[in-house]
Each structure stands twice: as C-alpha cells, then as structure tokens.
N, C-alpha and C positions, 0 to 999 in steps of 0.2 A: 364112689372111684374103685377102679380095679384093684384087688390085691396083690395081683400077679402083675411086675412091670414085665415091659416088652424087653426083648434083647436089643444091642445094638445091632445097628445097621453092618451089610456086608462089608462096607468100606471100613468103618470104623471099627468091626471085629478082625477083620485082616491085619488092618496097622497093629490093630493089640497081639495079635495072636492067642488069645483068653477065650476059651471054650465056656458057656454058662450053661447048666442045666436047669430050666425054669421049674424043674417036678421037684427039687432038692430047696427046701426052705430051711433058712437059717436062722436059730430061734437068738435069742437076747444071750443066749448063755452059753458060751462056745468053747470047743476042746481047743488045745494049745495050735494044733494044725489041724485042718479039714481037708476030708475025704476027696473035696475036689481040687486041691493042691494051695487052697487059701490057708495065710496065717492069722493067728488072733492078734490083732496092731492095738494098742491101746489109743483111744482119741486124740488126748493129749500129743501123740506123741508125731502127730499127721499135720503137714503143712499145706497148704492151699497151691493149686497149682499156678505160678506167677504167670503162665500166657492164659488163664484161663478170661477168656471175652464177657463173659455175663456179667455183668455188675448187681443187675437189681435180682431178686429172689422174691415172689409172691408171699407172704406169710401166710394165706389161707391154703394154698397149695402145699406149703412146707408143711403145715400142723396137720392138716389130710395124709400126709404121707407119713410122719410121724406116729397116728394114731393107728397104722395100718405098719409100721414096725413096731410096734409096740404090743400088737395083737401078735402077727406071724412073724417078725424079725428080720434081717434083711436078705431078700431074696438072692440077688446080684451081687458076688462081691464088687469091692472099689478095688480099683487099679493104680498101684503107686511103686514108685522107684524108691532105694535106697541108700539115705546120704553117707558119709564116712561119720558123721559125728552121731550115728546111731537113730536118727529122726525119721521120717520119712515123706518124699513130696509128692501129693498127689496127682496123678495122670487123669482118671476117670472116676466121677462120681460125686462130685463135691454137694450137689443136691443132694445125696444119700445120707452123704457124710454131717450136714447142717441137720437132717432130719434126726439123725441117729441121737444127735446131741440133744436136739427136742424131746426125744424119745426117753431119754435119764440114760442112754446106753453110755458106759466108759469104754468101750473095745468093741472092732468091728472087724470083719472078715476082710481080707484084704489079698489080693494077687499081685504080688511082686513082678515088675517088668521093667530090664534094663534098657530105656530107649533116648536117643538124642534130642537136642532140643526142637530141631526140626518136626519130628514125627509127635512129641508134646503137644504142640503149637496145634498141629492138624487135628490129633486127636482132641483136644479142646473145643475147636471151632466146630470139628465135623460132628461131636457130639451132641452139642448145640444146636447146629444146625439142622440136623438130621430131626430131630426133634420139637423143633420149631421154639426152642426156649429165648432166642434171643430178640432184643427189640431192633427195629432195622435201624437205628444207628451202632447199636452195638454189635450187628452184624455187619456192617458197612466198615467199621473199624477192625474187624477182625480179617475179611478180606486185603484191606490197606496193611495189615503187618504180613502178610504174606507176601504181598507185594514189594514192601518196603524190606523186611528182612531176608528174603530169600529170592529176590526179584523175580516173582514169577508175574507174568503176563496175563491181562484177564481170562483169556482161553485156557491156561494152566489152573490158574484158580477154580473156576470153573469145575472142571476135570475133577480138581482134588476134594471137592466140596459136594461135586453133584449137583452142581444148576446148570439153570443157561447160564452164556455167556452175558447175553442179555439181562439177565438178574443182577449178575455182578457187576456189570455198569452201572444199571439202576441203585446200586445200594451203594457203590463206591460214589457218585455224584451225591447224595446227601449229603456227605462231608463238606462238599463245598458251600453248604447255606451255611448261615454266622449261628455262632455256636448258641447263641438266645432259641433261635431256630432250630434246631439241634437236641435242645433239650424240651424242647416242647414236646417232639418227636418220641423222645427218648421215655419221655412221664406218659405220653399217651394223650395229652392236648389235642397234639395234630396228629395225623394219621401220614403214612407214607406217601397219599395221594395225596395230601397239598402239600410235601414238601415237593413231590416231581412239578406240579404247577406253580410254584415259589420258584424253583430252578431257573423258567423262562423268563424271570424278571432279572435285568440285568443290575442295580445298583443294591446292593444290602441293607440301605436303609430303607429302600422300599418293600424289601422283602419283609423285612421286620414292620415294618408300618402295616402291609397287608394281612399278616400272621394274626396282629392284634387287634384288625377287624374281623377277619376268623375266629377267632375267642370272644369277642364282644357281641358278634352277630350270629354266632355259632353256624356259619355256613358251611354246607358240604360241599364236597369236592368239585360235586357238579355247577353249584352257583359259585365257586371260586374260578372253574373253570370260564363260565359265561361272561365273569367280570372284567378276567383279564385278557381272555380272546373270546369276544362275544361271536365270531365268525366262525371257529371251531380248529384255524388252523394253528398251526404249533408255531406262533411266533408271537411275542406282546403283541397286545392292541397298542393304541393311541390314548389307551386311560392312563397307563403308564405314566405318559409324561406328567400327569397330574397328581396333588394327594391323593393318595389311595381312599381316603376318608372321603371325599370329596366323588370320586368314580362311585364308591357304592352307594353314597348318596342320591345322586345322579340315578343310578340305576331305580333307585325305591321311587322316585319323583315321576320318573317316566312310567312305572309300572300302576302308580296310582291315578295318574293324569291321562293315561292312554297319548302323550304325543310326546315330543322331543324335547327334552331339558337340557341346559347347560350348565353348568356351576364355574364360576371362573373367581380365583383370588385364592382367600384361605379358608381353613375353618372360622378364625374370629374375623374375617371381613373380605367382603366379595360380593358378586350379582349372582343372581339365578335370572336363566334367558328361557322364556316358555314359549313356544311357538303353537300358533295357532291358524288355521287356513280357510275358516269361514268366521262368519257372525255365531250360527249354530256353536261352531268348535267354542269360542271365547265365551258365551254363556255358559256351554258346560262345564268348561273348566273353571271358571270362578263360582259356581255354584258346588262344584266338589270341593274346591278351597274352604270355602266359607262353610258348608255343612260339615266338614272333616274339623 
C-alpha cells in the first residue's frame, strides 16, 4: 500500500477550501500549531461526522493504514468544525481517525473549518464516492439523503457528486428492494448487478426467493438474467409467475435432458412434464435419466 495518500478530488477540495501539501509528513509527535495551519487536537475530543454515509470499514485496510501512520505519521490533516462545548465534529477523514486510534495516537492534526449542514453532508458523500469507499446501498442512501434533505433532483445530485444521472438513478433504485436483499448487497453476498435484475421482478416475495436461489446455487448475474428474462428483453419472463426455485430447476433439467421440461405445482408436490418428438428422443431421454 502506498504510504502517500492521494489528495481529495477537485470538487471536495473546493468545498473544503483546504490546501494540502503531500510533501509534508506529520509525525506522531506534533507541535501545538503546525506550519500548514493545522491544529493538534486530542482524539477523544473529536466526534464522528453525523452525516457520514459510510457504515462499514474494512478492518484489514484500516490496519494497513494504521501501520503506515505508525511509520510516517498522518500526511493529510483531518478537517473538523469546533462546537461550543470544546469538542470537535469531524467533517472529513474518518478513516484516518480510526486508523490513528489503531496506531495508538492520542492526538491528530486537524484543520478547522466552519461549514453548514448541507456542505458537511455533501463533503462526507463526495469524499467517499470519489474514493469509491461506499458499497452500493450506502451510495444509494447517500444520494437519497441529498434528495430528501435538500430537495435535489437526480440531475443536481449527479452534478454535486460528479456522477452521471443514470448512475445516480440506478443507485437510488436499489433502495426499492426489500431490506433483506439490500443487506445481501451491502455485505457483498449479492452484487449490484444482481440487484438491478431483481428489480425487474414485481413482487418482493419473489425477489427474495430469487435472491435465496442466487446464494444457494451461486448464480452469476448472467445466469440470473437468463433465468428471469431468457429473451434478453428488459421485462420479466413468464417464469416469474411460478415459484422461482421451480424455474431454476426447469432450466437445469432442460440443459441436462436437451428438451423442453415444465414443472408445475410446488416444491413439495407437483408434476414434471418432459417433451419428446420421436422414439429416438424418448430412448435418449430415458437413458440420460437412468444413467444419471
């Protein structure tokens, strides 16, 4: 891992109004006021940003950053605002703050900046989006917060965070999925691609059933797409009307037997219909079933 952290993106830097010097290494033992305008603040006086959209932090990556901080110190100061009670509210740099605690530091360099609620939220989102630190659900919730709190449209959100309107719209749509599926995506059990396809299924119960099949059978996005919409068109197929588990098993039987197969009923009781078109087909199907 590089010991020199990249500076913030242009949009974030302009919001903060903070210039950083990547050549200046801030060691774990600090003077009270640093040459770059940063102050030394005790870690226990700093509260996390209440607008922070990021809910999970990779422990391994945090430990890597902590190792770097133990050797080189903090290269880029944190940004915070001062509260009336003598404490400080973090604006930017929660990952560095967490790593500094792991590294055993008791104080960190901080640039003070007085910002309004809107700017604090935008900075927290932009910092994470630019560094691709948010999972798909966190990203969607971040965009939704901008919509809810500041009445931004999708175009304005896209402009603020430096993404396309289509990307913002897709992230927001994921929030329409059932909470259970959102949790699967948040934890990485399902991908954003899986989520987009599941959105094409109308009923939440069927979305969840398909999600369970994906996890059980380890279906790729392509396999799920073929199962949900075999024609490739952007609409649910007729398979959605039946139990998704039966639809998956139909596909497996068709592939194994090389002919049309239909399952009707439930998983506990039903009927299998296998089509054949000649005596040769029939013998071939029977042999495949017996041999398997």
